[in-house]
N, C-alpha and C positions, 0 to 999 in steps of 0.2 A: 207409532200413530202420529198422524198429522192432523191438527185441527185447522179448519179453514174458516176465515172470517171475511165479511165484506169490509169496505174501506172505513166503515163506522164502527167496526169491531163487533158486529153482531155475528154470533156463531151460526155458520151455515151447515157444516158437515164435519165428519171425522173420517179420514181416509187411512186405511192400513193395508190395503191390498195392492200397493204399488210394486213395480218390478225393482226399482232401485231409487235411492235417495243419496245425493252427495251434497253435503252442507259444509261450506268452508267459512271459518271465522278468521278475521284478520285484525291484528292489534292496531294497525296504523291507518287503515281505510275500511270502506265497507266490504262485507263479505258477499259470497255468492252461493246459489244453490241450484240443483237440477233434480227434477223428479221425472222418472220414466214410468209410464203406466198404460195399461190397456184402456184405450179411450172408450171402450164399450162397457166398462165397469160403471156401476150405478152412480158413485159419487165423483167420478172423473169430470163430470159437467161443472163441478164447482171450482175446478182448478183453472180459473180464467183470469185474464189480465186485470191487474190492480186489486185482486183479492189478496188477503194477508194470510200467511201460514204461520203456525206455531208448532214446534216439535214437542209432542207429548206434554210433560209438565214443566219443561224448561222455559220459563217466561222470557229468558233473554235470547233464546234461539228462535228468532222470528224474522220474517222477510216479506217482501211484496213481489207478487208475480208480475213480470214485465213482458214475457214472451211465451207463446204457446204454439207448438207445431204439431200437427197431426198427420201421420203418413199412413196410408192404407195399402197394405200388401196382402199377406196371408191374414193379418188382423189389423185393426186400427190401433196405432201406437201414438200416444201423446207424450211429447217431450216438453216439460214446463221448466222455465228458468227465471230467475230473478235475483234480487239482492237483499241483503240485510237492511233494516229499516233506516239506518243512518245514511243510506244512499239518497234518501229523499231530500237531504240538504242540498243536493245538486240542483234543485229547482228554485233556488234563491241566489242572488248576488249580494255583496256587501255594499250598502248605500250609505255614504257619510251623512251626518246630520246636516240639516239645511244651514247653508252659510259656511260650512267647513270643507276644506279640501280633502281631508282624510277622516276616517273614523279611527281615532287613536286611543289606545288603552294601555295602561300600565298597571302591573300587579301580578299576583300569583297566576301561573299558567291556567289553572282551573278557572279562575275569575275571567281571564281574557277570552278563553274558549267559550265559556257560557255567555259572556257579553255579546259576542258576535251571533251566536245562535239566538239569543233572546231578542235582540233588536231586529233580526232579519225575519223571524218566523213565529216567535212565541208572543212577544208584546211589541210589535212594530208600530211605528207612528201611523203608517197607512194600514187601516184595518183589513184591507184587501190582501195584504201580504201574510196575514196570520194564518197558520195551519192549526185549527182548533183542536185537533186530536193529540197534539204534542204538548208535553210539559217538561220542565227541567227540575231535577233534584236540587236541593238547597246547596248553595255554594259553601264548601268547607275550606276554601282558601288554600288548597293543596298545590304543590309544585313550586318551583323556584320562581323568583320575580322575573318578569319579561316585559318587553315593549313591542307593541305591534301597531302598524299603520296600514289601513286598508281602504281601497276605493275601487269598486267595480269587480273585485275578484269573485269567482264562483265560491259560494260558501262551503260546499263540500270539499273542493280542492284546497281551499285555504285551511280548513279545519284538519284535513288529512296531513297537510304539511306541518301544522303545529304539533300533531300527534307524533309524527316521525321525528321532528326536531327535538321535541322535549320528552320522548319516550313515555308518552301517556296515551292510553286507549280511550275509546268511547263506547259505551254500551247502551242498548235500547232494551226496555222492558215493556211487556204488554200487561197492563192492569186491566184484566177482563171484568172486574167488578165495576170500576169507574169508567171503563172504556176509554182509556188514555194510553198513549205511548210515552213512557218517561225516559229521558236521557240523563246519563250521568257519566262522569269520567271513570276510568278504570286504571288502577296502578298495580302492576304485578308485584309479586312477593319475591324476596331473596330466598332461593332454594338451592344455592350453590354448596359445594362441598364444605366450605368454611362456615356455613350458616348452622343454626340449631336444628333445622329440619331439612337436611339435604336431599335432593333428588338427582341421581346420577344415571345418565344413559351411557351404556358402554357395551362393546362387543363382549367383554368379559362377563358381564351380567346377563348376556344373552337376551337383552330386551329391545334390540334394534335389528332391523333388516333393510336391505335395499337402500344403502346410504350413499350420499353424494356430498362433496365439499367443494366450495368455491371461495377464493380470496383474491382481491385485487385492490391496489391503491392508486390506480390510473387517474382517477378524478379527485383524489384527496387534496385538500388545501388546509393549511393550518396556521397561516400568518396572513393578516389582512391589512392593507392600506385603505383607510376609509376616508372618502371625500365627503365632507359635511357641507354646511351652508356657506355661502359666500360665492364670489365670482373671481375667475382668473387666478392670478397668483396669490390673491388674498383668501382663496377657498381653504377652509379648515382641513387639515390632514391629521388623522389619528392612526396610530399603529397599534394593532391588537394581535398578541401572540408572543411566545417566548422561545421559539425554535431557532436553530442556526444550522450552518453548514449544509450537509446533504439532507438533513431532516427537515429543512425549512422549504415549505411549498407555498409560494405567495399568490395572492389574488387581490384585485382592486375591486372595492365595493363602493358604489355611489349611493348615498343615503340622504334623503330629504327629511331629516328628523332634527329635533332639538339637540343642541350640543351635549346636554347631560344624558341623552339616550343613545348616543353614537355607539358606545362600547357594547351595550346590550343588543343593539341592532346588528352589529358586526358578528357577535357570537352566534346570534340566530342564523345569519347567513352562512357562516363557516360550518355550522352543524349540517348543512345540506351537502357538504363535500367530505364526508367521512370515508374512511376505508371500508370496503364491503367485505363482510365475512358471513357466509351462509352455509349452513349444514342442514341437509334434508334427510329424513329417514321415516320408515314405517315403525311405529311402536307396536311390539308384539303384545297381544292380549294377555298373555300369561306373565307379563312384566309385574314385578313386586310393587311398582308405583302405578296407582290407579288414576286415570284421567278424571278431573274435576273433584277428586278427593286429595291426591297428593300433588298434582300439578295441573295448571290451567293456562289459558292464553295470557301472555304478558309476564309470566313468571320467569325468573332468571335461574337456570339450572346448569349443572356441569356435564360436559360431554367428554368421554374418553374413547380414543381409538388408538391403541398402542401400535398396531401395524402401520398406521399412517403418521405416527409420532404426533398425534393430535390430543391436546387437552385444552378445552376452553370453556369459560363461563359465558353463556349466551342466553339471550331472551327468547322465549317462545313467541314468535311473531305471527304464526299462522297455523291453524289446525284444521284439517279436513276430516270429517266423519263420513264414512262410506257404509251405507246399509243396503245389502242385497239379500236374496233369499237364503243363501248358504254362507254369507260372509258379512262380518262387521269388522271394519278396519279403521285405524287411526293413523293418518299421515301428518307429520309435524315438521314445520320449518323453524330452525333456530337461527337467530342472528338477523341482520338487515338483508333485505331481499336483493337478489341480483337485479341491477337496473334494467328496465325495458328501454327499447328505442324511444318510446314516447317520453319517458321520464328524463332521458338524456337530452332530447331535443327541447323539452320545456325548460330544463335547468339552463341550457346554454342560450336560449333565446329570450328568457324573461327579463324584462327591463323595469326599472323603477318608473312608476306612473307619476307623471308630473302634471 
């Protein structure tokens, strides 16, 4: 069942006679959904742009409709698509405080992430930037210490980069009583073979089908020369990393940050150039491990495929739920995603803002 709300979270209708629903959750960025439905059905009229959907009783599986297409052939078929609610961060940029070149923040990753969200859309200086329906969960100071400097970046893209770099998710919840959308960070659990509560996906356990594996280190960099403040020959140079010989892959990073923050800044930049390892598979419903009970988005699990000589501990970074009349399937992506052309171009062209 899909519950449909208006933009102020007033309940409009409940829809359960759709042809198909595909809902994708992503640990590092906003997710997507697609609903296909006979447009002549009674409640199809409520599936319109900027209305909000909620899957059953799962308050964190929510999204906003952004596109509606209706095609009339033998019958009228509506295809409705949209994004999970963290997509709405895309409507704000990061604006430094008055008189400052950057909005600079130091502290636990959770604090840094929530700072940028708070000053951009929850409690901004300019009340016209506030999105009143959103709220932030209390800061629990989770994650390692980090340093960030931002000016003019798109908020959604900046937060997604933080999530990927620091292995931290972001969840949105709909509070139907108080009519609020609450955001909080998400940290996956260790469910690897060596943990106290292991989850193992393996062909031997017969809980995976339609598998694919991809690995590349083409863009990996693990040693940085960091140019800090100063001019010409006097410009500060810091070396970050401890690799050598063939294992050493160098990069030059220009950083307009205070000297004491150079190393942290360099480590953040280096995290963007990791080896890519991705394993994709469909999880069989009869698997002994139950979705959202034994494993969930963000958890680190163990994968075995003896035929491929593969054993790896990897994070669940994407889960797609497929609901059709005669089929309910779960497709899972383990590990960091295969880079798209857009992500490669962005990484190669992004420059320090001065």
